C-alpha positions as CSV (number, residue, x, y, z in Angstrom):
1,M,0.1,0.3,-0.3
2,R,0.9,3.6,-0.7
3,L,0.8,6.5,1.6
4,P,-0.6,9.7,0.7
5,T,2.0,12.1,-0.9
6,N,2.8,15.4,-0.6
7,D,2.9,16.9,-4.3
8,R,3.3,20.7,-3.5
9,Y,7.3,20.1,-3.5
10,D,9.9,17.9,-4.2
11,Y,12.6,16.4,-2.0
12,V,15.9,18.8,-3.0
13,S,18.9,18.0,-0.3
14,I,20.1,21.5,0.9
15,K,23.7,20.0,-0.2
16,D,22.5,20.0,-3.9
17,R,21.1,23.7,-4.6
18,V,22.7,26.6,-6.5
19,P,24.0,29.4,-4.1
20,Y,23.2,32.9,-4.6
21,D,23.2,36.0,-2.6
22,W,21.0,38.1,-0.9
23,P,20.5,42.0,-2.4
24,N,23.3,43.4,-0.2
25,G,25.7,40.9,-0.7
26,T,25.3,38.8,2.6
27,R,23.7,34.9,2.9
28,L,21.4,35.5,5.8
29,A,18.1,37.4,5.5
30,V,16.7,38.1,9.0
31,C,13.0,38.1,9.1
32,L,11.5,39.1,12.4
33,S,7.9,38.2,12.3
34,N,4.9,39.3,14.9
35,N,1.3,38.4,15.6
36,V,-1.3,40.8,15.9
37,E,-4.6,38.9,17.0
38,H,-8.4,39.6,18.1
39,F,-10.1,36.8,19.7
40,A,-13.9,36.5,20.1
41,F,-15.4,36.9,23.6
42,K,-15.9,34.0,25.3
43,A,-16.5,31.9,22.2
44,G,-14.4,30.1,19.3
45,M,-10.7,28.8,19.5
46,G,-7.8,29.9,21.7
47,L,-5.2,29.4,24.1
48,N,-4.5,30.0,27.7
49,D,-1.3,30.1,29.7
50,S,-0.8,26.6,29.7
51,A,-2.6,25.3,26.9
52,V,-2.6,26.0,23.0
53,S,-6.3,24.7,22.7
54,A,-8.5,25.7,25.3
55,P,-12.0,26.5,26.2
56,A,-12.5,30.5,25.5
57,D,-13.1,32.4,29.0
58,Y,-12.8,35.8,30.3
59,R,-9.5,35.3,31.7
60,S,-7.7,34.2,28.5
61,Y,-9.4,36.5,26.6
62,A,-8.1,39.4,28.7
63,W,-4.5,37.6,28.8
64,R,-4.7,37.8,25.1
65,D,-6.0,41.3,24.9
66,Y,-3.0,42.4,27.1
67,G,-0.9,42.1,23.8
68,N,-2.8,44.8,21.7
69,R,-3.6,47.0,24.9
70,I,0.1,46.9,26.5
71,G,2.3,44.1,24.6
72,I,2.8,45.5,21.1
73,W,3.5,49.2,22.3
74,R,6.5,48.4,24.3
75,M,7.8,45.9,21.7
76,F,7.3,49.1,19.3
77,D,9.7,50.7,21.1
78,T,12.2,47.7,21.3
79,F,11.9,47.9,17.4
80,D,12.4,51.7,17.2
81,E,15.2,51.9,19.6
82,L,17.2,49.4,17.6
83,D,16.3,50.4,13.9
84,L,14.8,47.2,12.8
85,P,12.2,46.2,10.3
86,W,9.2,44.1,11.5
87,S,6.5,42.2,9.5
88,H,2.8,41.6,11.2
89,N,0.8,38.5,10.7
90,V,-2.8,40.4,11.3
91,N,-6.5,39.2,11.7
92,S,-8.3,41.2,9.8
93,T,-10.5,42.0,12.5
94,V,-7.7,44.0,14.0
95,M,-8.1,46.5,11.2
96,G,-11.0,48.0,12.3
97,L,-10.8,47.6,16.5
98,Y,-7.2,48.8,16.7
99,P,-6.9,51.5,14.0
100,D,-3.9,53.3,16.4
101,I,-1.9,49.7,15.7
102,V,-2.5,50.0,11.8
103,A,-1.2,53.5,11.9
104,K,1.9,52.6,14.2
105,I,2.6,49.8,11.7
106,I,2.3,52.2,8.4
107,E,4.5,54.7,10.3
108,R,7.1,52.6,10.5
109,G,7.2,51.0,6.9
110,D,6.4,47.5,8.2
111,E,4.8,45.2,6.5
112,I,1.3,43.3,7.1
113,I,0.8,39.7,6.4
114,A,-3.0,38.3,6.2
115,H,-3.6,36.4,9.1
116,G,-7.3,35.2,8.4
117,R,-10.0,37.0,10.2
118,T,-9.4,36.0,13.7
119,N,-7.6,33.3,15.8
120,S,-10.9,32.3,17.1
121,E,-11.3,30.1,14.3
122,R,-9.4,27.7,11.6
123,S,-9.7,27.4,7.8
124,D,-8.8,23.9,7.1
125,G,-12.2,22.5,8.4
126,L,-14.2,24.6,5.8
127,W,-15.7,23.7,2.6
128,E,-13.5,25.1,-0.3
129,P,-16.2,27.9,-1.2
130,D,-16.4,28.9,2.8
131,E,-12.3,28.9,2.8
132,A,-12.3,31.0,-0.5
133,R,-14.8,33.3,1.0
134,L,-12.9,33.9,4.0
135,I,-9.5,34.5,2.3
136,A,-11.4,37.1,0.1
137,E,-12.9,38.9,3.1
138,T,-9.9,39.1,5.1
139,T,-7.8,40.4,1.9
140,E,-10.6,43.1,1.4
141,V,-10.7,44.4,5.0
142,I,-6.4,44.7,5.6
143,T,-6.7,46.4,2.0
144,Q,-9.0,48.9,3.2
145,H,-7.1,49.8,6.3
146,W,-3.6,49.5,5.2
147,G,-4.2,50.9,1.7
148,R,-2.1,48.0,0.2
149,R,-3.1,44.5,-0.7
150,P,-1.4,41.8,1.2
151,T,0.6,39.6,-0.9
152,G,2.0,37.3,1.5
153,W,-0.6,34.6,3.8
154,M,-0.3,33.0,7.3
155,G,-3.6,31.4,8.6
156,P,-4.2,31.2,11.9
157,Y,-2.7,28.2,13.7
158,I,-0.8,27.8,10.4
159,A,-3.8,25.9,9.1
160,E,-3.3,24.3,5.5
161,S,-6.5,22.6,4.0
162,A,-6.2,20.3,0.8
163,V,-6.8,23.4,-1.4
164,T,-5.6,26.4,0.8
165,S,-2.5,27.0,-1.3
166,D,-4.6,26.9,-4.6
167,L,-7.2,29.2,-3.0
168,L,-3.9,31.6,-2.1
169,V,-2.6,32.1,-5.9
170,E,-6.4,32.3,-7.0
171,A,-6.7,35.1,-4.5
172,G,-3.5,37.0,-6.1
173,Y,-1.2,35.7,-3.1
174,K,2.4,35.6,-3.6
175,Y,3.9,33.8,-0.9
176,T,3.0,31.7,2.2
177,L,4.7,31.3,5.4
178,Q,2.6,28.2,6.2
179,S,5.2,25.2,5.0
180,P,7.9,25.4,7.7
181,C,9.8,22.5,5.6
182,D,13.0,24.5,5.0
183,D,15.8,27.3,5.5
184,Q,15.5,28.6,2.2
185,P,12.2,30.0,0.0
186,I,11.1,27.3,-2.3
187,W,8.3,27.2,-4.7
188,L,5.1,25.3,-4.4
189,R,2.8,23.9,-6.8
190,T,-0.7,24.7,-7.1
191,R,-3.3,23.8,-9.8
192,S,-3.4,27.9,-10.9
193,G,0.6,28.2,-10.9
194,P,3.5,28.5,-8.5
195,L,3.4,30.0,-4.8
196,L,6.6,31.0,-3.0
197,S,7.1,29.5,0.4
198,I,9.0,31.5,2.8
199,P,10.5,30.1,6.0
200,Y,8.5,30.6,9.4
201,P,9.3,29.0,12.5
202,L,7.6,26.3,14.4
203,E,10.8,26.2,17.1
204,L,11.5,29.5,17.3
205,N,7.9,30.5,18.0
206,D,7.2,31.8,21.5
207,V,3.8,30.0,21.5
208,G,5.7,26.9,21.7
209,V,8.5,27.8,23.8
210,Y,6.3,29.4,26.6
211,V,2.9,27.4,25.9
212,R,3.6,24.2,25.0
213,R,6.8,23.5,26.5
214,H,7.0,26.0,29.5
215,H,10.5,27.2,29.1
216,P,11.6,30.6,30.6
217,A,12.4,33.6,28.8
218,P,16.1,33.7,29.1
219,V,15.9,30.1,27.4
220,F,14.0,31.7,24.4
221,A,16.2,34.2,24.1
222,E,19.4,31.8,24.2
223,M,17.6,30.0,21.5
224,M,17.3,33.1,19.3
225,M,21.0,33.8,19.5
226,D,22.3,30.5,19.1
227,Q,20.1,29.8,15.9
228,F,21.2,33.3,14.4
229,D,25.1,32.5,15.4
230,E,24.9,28.9,13.7
231,M,22.8,30.2,10.5
232,L,25.4,33.1,9.9
233,R,28.1,30.4,10.1
234,L,25.9,27.9,7.7
235,A,25.2,31.0,5.2
236,D,28.7,30.7,4.3
237,E,27.8,28.2,2.2
238,Q,24.1,29.1,0.9
239,P,21.6,31.6,1.2
240,L,19.5,31.2,4.4
241,V,16.5,32.8,6.2
242,Y,16.5,33.4,9.9
243,S,13.0,33.8,11.5
244,I,11.1,34.4,14.3
245,S,7.7,34.3,15.3
246,L,6.6,36.6,18.3
247,H,3.0,37.1,20.3
248,T,2.4,40.4,21.8
249,F,0.9,38.9,24.8
250,L,3.7,36.7,25.3
251,V,7.0,38.6,25.0
252,G,5.1,41.7,25.4
253,Q,5.1,40.7,29.3
254,P,7.8,42.9,30.7
255,F,9.8,39.9,32.2
256,R,10.2,38.1,28.9
257,L,10.7,41.7,27.1
258,K,13.8,42.4,28.9
259,H,15.3,39.0,27.1
260,L,13.8,39.9,23.8
261,R,15.7,42.7,23.8
262,A,18.9,41.3,24.7
263,A,18.2,38.9,21.9
264,L,17.5,41.7,19.2
265,E,20.5,43.7,20.4
266,H,22.4,40.6,19.4
267,I,21.2,40.3,15.9
268,A,21.2,44.4,15.3
269,A,25.0,44.2,16.1
270,R,26.0,42.2,13.2
271,R,23.4,44.1,10.8
272,D,26.4,44.8,8.5
273,D,27.0,40.7,7.9
274,V,23.1,40.4,7.6
275,W,20.0,41.6,5.2
276,L,17.5,42.7,7.7
277,A,14.5,42.2,5.5
278,K,10.9,41.7,5.3
279,P,9.1,38.6,3.9
280,E,7.9,41.1,1.0
281,D,11.5,41.6,0.4
282,V,12.7,38.0,0.5
283,A,9.7,37.4,-2.1
284,A,10.6,40.1,-4.3
285,H,14.3,39.1,-4.7
286,V,13.7,35.5,-5.2
287,M,10.9,36.5,-7.9
288,S,13.9,37.8,-9.5
289,L,16.3,35.3,-9.7
290,P,16.5,33.2,-13.1
291,P,14.5,30.0,-13.6
292,G,16.6,26.7,-11.9
293,I,18.0,28.9,-8.9
294,V,15.3,28.0,-6.4
295,P,14.1,24.7,-5.8
296,G,10.7,24.3,-7.8
297,S,11.5,27.4,-9.9
298,G,10.7,25.7,-13.4
299,A,8.4,28.2,-13.7
300,P,8.5,31.3,-11.4
301,A,5.5,33.5,-10.9
302,G,5.9,36.9,-12.1
């Protein structure tokens, strides 16, 4: 008997790839990702301080609401002080509810990546027409408030149905953060043409670190710095993407923010040796490369 197979991409060893440089001549792109989310009140999916999937209650709602009221503003201050670019995976419900957050993102020149409507729901259990409508609604709302159409997608809980990638291309998206299978961008196959996959972390994700594994803040900072140092060494061989995933109600807590700042200072100190980029910058550069350079690029998207 044969197992079901993944037909989105082929196996290509990291040792069998063509090297290339990032636009500034370096080999390590650094993408710092944030999640800006809104949850339904005492309804739908969510997480609490001890479980990723937990019943929605008043306490968990208030804990997550801390991120938009307090945490993100302290994080903005940190990123401003260190002059670091930032990308934000944003629920479309955030756009109308928290206009000052959206204004700050625009002021900084950060990127907004479509992150579904709310993290109170998943999209991978929907019928295909319903998932298509969810993607369309998310896109419309973000475009209206941001003034730009998002080109990247990262769904709540990184949920991926059998047709999510197909629907994203058909909705005009250029790249996804939903395939954590690589340290380099790769092209995915869909029924309507290629879709670029940009690395996004499961390991260097504060939900996994703090909620699933209950590591303390200094350990997450050490993980971020160790990953950065080792990837910078490995990047002598081929271009790589270093990425971290942050959530405002987690690392926005002061006792964790202190250690996040230390890790970001460590990265910022090597800014001349890396490319500080947003996912849309990485996507644009990869799309400019000749076919045959990036895995799956026999027919790259325009």
